[in-house]
N, C-alpha and C positions, 0 to 999 in steps of 0.2 A: 504494500500500500504506500509506503514511503517513496518507493521508486516511481510510482505512478504520479504522485504529487510533484516530485522533483522534475519529472519529465514534462509535466504540464506547465510548470513555472519557467522552464527554459525554452519553450516553444515561442516563436515570434507571434505577436498578436495577429489575428486574422484581419485582413484588410477588406474594407467594404468594396463591393463590386458595383459599378454603374451599369445597370441593365439596359440603359438607353444608349450607351456608347456605340457609335457606328451605324445607328439607324438614320434613315432619311427623315427629313422633316415631315413628309407625308405620312410615314409610318409612325412617327412620334404622335402626330395628330390622331391617327386612327387608333393607336393603342391607349392614349391618355385623355383625349379630348372628345372623341366622337361619342362617348357614352352620354354626354350631356349636350353636345353641340352637333347637330346634323351635318353642318357644313362649315368649312373654315371661312367662307365668304362673310365679310362684315364684322368679324371678331376684332380686327385691328382698329376699326372705327376711326381711321385717319390718324392714328398715333404714329409717332416716329419709331423706327426699329429699336433704337437705344432705350427709350423709356418703356416700350412694350417688353423688351428683353429683361429689364430690371424687374418689372412687375411679374413676369413669368418665373424668373429666378426666385423671387421672394415667396411666391405662392404655389407654383405648380411643377416646376422642373427639378431635375436631379442635380443640375449644376449650370454654370455659366455657358458652357458650350452648347448644351441642349437648349437652353433658353434663347441663345442667339440664333440658332438654326430654326427653331420654331417661330420666333418673332419675324425673321426674314421671310419665312414661308407665309405667315399670316398677312404680312404687309404686301407680299407679291400677289396674293389672291384677293386683296381688298380693293377691287376695282368695281365701279358702279356697273350694274347690269346694263347691257346695251339698250339704247333707246330705239324707237321705231325708225326703220330705214327710210330715208328721203332721197329723192332724185337730186343729182347735182344741179344747182342753179334754181331749184324750186324754192319758192318763198313759203314760209310757215304762216298759216292763218293766225291772226291775232285773237279772234274770237270764234265761237261756234256760229255756223250759218243759221240764220233765222228761217223758220218756216214761212211760206208765203201767206200774205193776209187773205182772209176769206173774202170772197166776192160778195159785194152788196147787191141784193136783188131789189127790184121795184123802182129803179130810178130811170 
């Protein structure tokens, strides 16, 4: 028994393993964020990559590298959805067209 205790005391401490190391940002989102968020679109909400990275590091990610990769990914997909296609040179209507006035009878 003394030998077992002595052996345990001389072993180096186990180091923590980052399970997210080497994963793509898309995989990080799928593994950690998709449970609550259906899509990465809109999560960056116009924030800068640096501030978003700090937020993710403080609250959600395993480390600074993971937070940076995830923040860059979220910012890259944070584009507004495309609007309706218009023909080149076509002018946009300023207001909705009005229906025609009813015809007055009896005059």
